[in-house]
C-alpha positions in Angstrom: 162.4 -109.9 56.4 164.4 -111.1 59.5 166.9 -113.8 58.8 165.3 -116.2 61.3 162.0 -116.3 59.4 163.7 -117.7 56.3 165.7 -120.4 58.1 164.6 -123.6 59.7 165.4 -124.2 63.3 168.0 -126.7 62.3 169.7 -124.2 60.0 169.7 -121.5 62.7 171.3 -123.9 65.1 174.0 -124.9 62.6 174.7 -121.3 61.7 175.4 -120.4 65.3 178.1 -123.0 65.7 181.8 -122.2 65.3 182.5 -124.4 62.3 179.3 -123.5 60.4 180.0 -123.4 56.6 183.3 -125.3 57.0 184.1 -128.7 55.4 186.6 -131.1 56.9 188.4 -134.3 56.0 189.4 -136.5 58.9 191.5 -139.5 57.9 191.5 -142.7 60.0 188.2 -141.7 61.5 186.0 -144.8 61.6 187.1 -145.3 65.2 189.3 -143.9 68.0 190.8 -140.4 67.9 189.7 -139.7 64.4 186.1 -140.5 65.1 186.2 -138.4 68.2 187.4 -135.4 66.2 184.8 -136.0 63.4 182.0 -136.0 66.0 183.3 -132.8 67.6 183.5 -131.1 64.3 180.0 -132.2 63.3 178.6 -130.9 66.6 180.2 -127.6 65.8 178.5 -127.4 62.4 181.1 -128.7 59.9 180.4 -131.0 57.0 182.6 -134.1 57.3 184.3 -136.7 55.2 185.3 -139.7 57.3 187.8 -142.3 56.1 189.1 -145.6 57.3 188.5 -149.4 57.3 185.9 -151.4 59.2 182.5 -153.1 58.9 180.4 -151.5 56.2 177.2 -151.4 58.2 178.9 -149.9 61.2 180.6 -147.2 59.1 177.2 -146.3 57.5 175.7 -146.1 61.0 178.5 -143.7 62.0 178.0 -141.6 58.9 174.3 -141.3 59.6 175.0 -140.4 63.2 177.3 -137.6 62.1 174.5 -136.2 59.9 172.2 -136.0 63.0 174.1 -132.9 63.9 172.7 -131.1 60.8 175.5 -131.2 58.3 176.6 -133.5 55.5 178.7 -136.6 56.2 180.3 -138.8 53.5 182.6 -141.8 53.7 185.8 -142.7 51.7 187.4 -146.0 52.1 190.6 -144.7 50.5 193.8 -146.6 51.4 196.1 -144.0 52.9 199.2 -145.9 51.7 198.2 -145.2 48.1 198.7 -141.7 46.7 196.1 -142.1 44.0 193.5 -143.2 46.5 194.2 -140.1 48.6 193.7 -137.9 45.6 190.4 -139.7 44.9 189.3 -139.0 48.5 190.1 -135.3 48.1 188.0 -135.2 44.9 185.1 -136.9 46.6 185.2 -134.3 49.4 185.1 -131.5 46.9 182.3 -133.1 45.0 180.2 -133.9 48.0 181.0 -131.1 50.4 182.0 -128.3 47.9 185.4 -127.6 49.3 188.0 -128.6 51.8 188.6 -126.1 54.6 190.1 -128.4 57.2 192.3 -131.4 56.9 193.1 -133.7 59.8 195.8 -136.2 59.0 195.1 -138.8 61.6 195.5 -142.2 59.9 198.3 -144.3 61.4 199.5 -147.8 62.2 202.1 -149.2 64.6 204.6 -152.1 64.7 207.1 -152.9 67.4 210.3 -154.8 66.9 214.1 -154.5 67.5 215.6 -152.8 64.5 217.7 -155.8 63.4 214.5 -157.8 63.1 212.2 -155.0 61.8 210.6 -156.1 58.6 211.3 -153.7 55.8 207.7 -154.1 54.5 206.5 -152.9 57.9 208.8 -149.9 57.7 207.5 -149.0 54.3 203.9 -149.3 55.4 204.3 -147.2 58.5 206.1 -144.4 56.6 203.5 -144.5 53.9 200.5 -144.3 56.1 201.8 -142.3 59.0 203.9 -139.8 57.1 203.6 -139.8 53.3 199.8 -139.8 53.4 199.9 -136.5 55.3 202.1 -135.0 52.6 199.9 -136.2 49.7 196.7 -135.0 51.4 198.2 -131.6 52.4 199.7 -131.1 48.9 196.3 -131.8 47.3 194.3 -129.2 49.4 197.0 -126.5 50.0 196.4 -124.7 46.7 192.6 -124.2 47.3 193.3 -123.1 50.9 195.8 -120.5 49.6 193.3 -119.3 47.0 190.6 -118.8 49.6 193.1 -117.4 52.1 191.9 -119.7 54.8 192.7 -123.3 55.9 193.5 -125.5 58.8 195.7 -128.6 58.9 196.3 -130.7 61.9 198.6 -133.6 61.9 197.8 -136.0 64.7 201.3 -137.0 65.6 202.4 -138.5 68.9 204.6 -137.8 71.9 206.9 -139.8 69.8 207.2 -136.8 67.5 209.2 -135.3 70.4 210.9 -138.2 72.0 211.9 -141.7 71.1 211.2 -145.2 72.6 213.1 -148.4 71.7 211.7 -150.9 69.2 209.6 -148.3 67.4 212.0 -147.1 64.7 209.5 -146.6 61.9 206.8 -145.0 64.1 209.2 -142.6 65.8 210.8 -141.7 62.4 207.4 -141.1 60.9 206.1 -139.0 63.7 209.2 -136.9 63.8 208.7 -136.4 60.1 205.1 -135.3 60.6 206.3 -132.6 63.0 208.8 -131.4 60.4 206.1 -131.4 57.7 203.8 -129.4 60.1 206.4 -126.7 60.5 207.0 -126.4 56.7 203.2 -126.2 56.1 202.9 -123.5 58.8 205.6 -121.4 57.1 204.3 -121.8 53.6 200.7 -121.0 54.7 201.5 -118.1 57.1 200.6 -115.3 54.7 197.5 -117.1 53.4 195.5 -117.6 56.5 196.5 -121.2 56.8 197.6 -122.7 60.1 199.2 -126.1 60.6 199.8 -127.7 64.0 200.6 -131.1 65.4 198.8 -132.7 68.2 201.1 -135.0 70.1 199.2 -137.4 72.4 200.7 -139.8 74.9 198.7 -142.9 75.7 195.1 -142.4 74.7 192.2 -144.5 76.1 190.7 -146.1 73.0 189.2 -149.5 72.3 192.5 -150.5 70.7 194.5 -149.7 73.9 191.9 -151.4 76.0 192.4 -154.6 74.0 196.2 -154.2 74.2 195.9 -154.1 78.0 193.8 -157.2 78.1 196.2 -159.0 75.8 199.3 -158.0 77.8 197.7 -159.0 81.0 197.0 -162.4 79.7 200.4 -162.8 78.0 202.3 -161.9 81.2 199.8 -163.3 83.7 199.4 -160.1 85.5 196.4 -157.9 86.3 195.1 -155.2 83.9 195.9 -152.7 86.7 199.5 -153.7 86.7 199.8 -153.4 82.9 198.4 -149.9 83.2 200.5 -148.7 86.1 203.8 -150.6 85.4 203.9 -150.6 81.7 201.7 -148.1 79.8 201.6 -145.2 82.3 204.9 -145.9 84.1 206.5 -142.7 82.8 203.3 -140.5 82.7 203.4 -138.2 85.7 199.6 -137.8 85.9 199.1 -141.6 85.8 196.1 -141.0 83.6 195.3 -141.8 80.0 194.6 -138.9 77.7 191.0 -139.1 76.5 189.6 -138.9 72.9 187.3 -136.0 74.1 190.3 -134.0 75.3 192.0 -134.3 71.9 188.8 -133.6 70.0 188.3 -130.4 72.1 191.8 -129.3 71.3 191.3 -129.9 67.6 188.1 -127.8 67.6 190.1 -125.0 69.2 192.9 -125.3 66.7 190.6 -125.0 63.7 188.6 -122.1 65.1 189.3 -118.4 64.5 190.5 -118.1 68.1 193.6 -120.0 67.1 194.4 -118.0 64.0 197.9 -117.1 65.3 198.7 -120.5 66.7 200.6 -122.3 64.0 203.7 -124.5 63.5 203.4 -125.9 67.0 203.7 -129.3 68.6 201.1 -129.6 71.3 201.9 -132.4 73.7 198.8 -133.8 75.3 200.6 -136.5 77.3 200.2 -136.0 81.1 203.7 -134.3 81.2 205.4 -137.4 79.9 207.7 -135.4 77.6 208.3 -132.8 80.4 210.9 -135.2 82.0 
């Protein structure tokens, strides 16, 4: 009997997509870059675990929206600063989705201060969420990826994984650490069909950045346009924000079979900022 006669139209559509049969965890994905990646993966047929904080009703709406693409979507509110919570998130993904093929370490926070005034608690929190969480999650899924001889890990780092800016000591240190971790994962996974790469965005247009622009414009009594051109994009040659859709499209490529030999790389998506 032809395959099509035993499958629903929805099943046929999902089977034709490049991530059909794959399961992915995307941390920090209730908004912004992480949500954009989760949507792109769901559109390509993957089952998804999203993670992050936010309004419970909005998160449930997001989860249901992801399932409209035909796959499963589950939510974990795991706190990425707590190793035991990260392990619980991984177990939930295994129970609900069957396995973890793809891990996107995207969760992150920021704090800006001269180093002599930088609160140690803020340092600890940024290192825990931006760097240590990527280690704990990668460690938890690496064995099963090796056993299946297939896996994809993406660390959503930053242009600050490649260059530094003043007043961002913890963030820059964490993002440089993420890139180092990425390279180690790539080397250890190389013979097991596992790739690991770091996406390194510059300024990305998200609701959070939009709010920051409005806040800075008000604080300095200048226009939003001046905040964008004279502060945020001053050193970006293209004078454009990177978009969430651009980053999501790159993530889809990196987890596809077409990128099987692309591993251990830092991919700057920053409008040539780090090309200076």
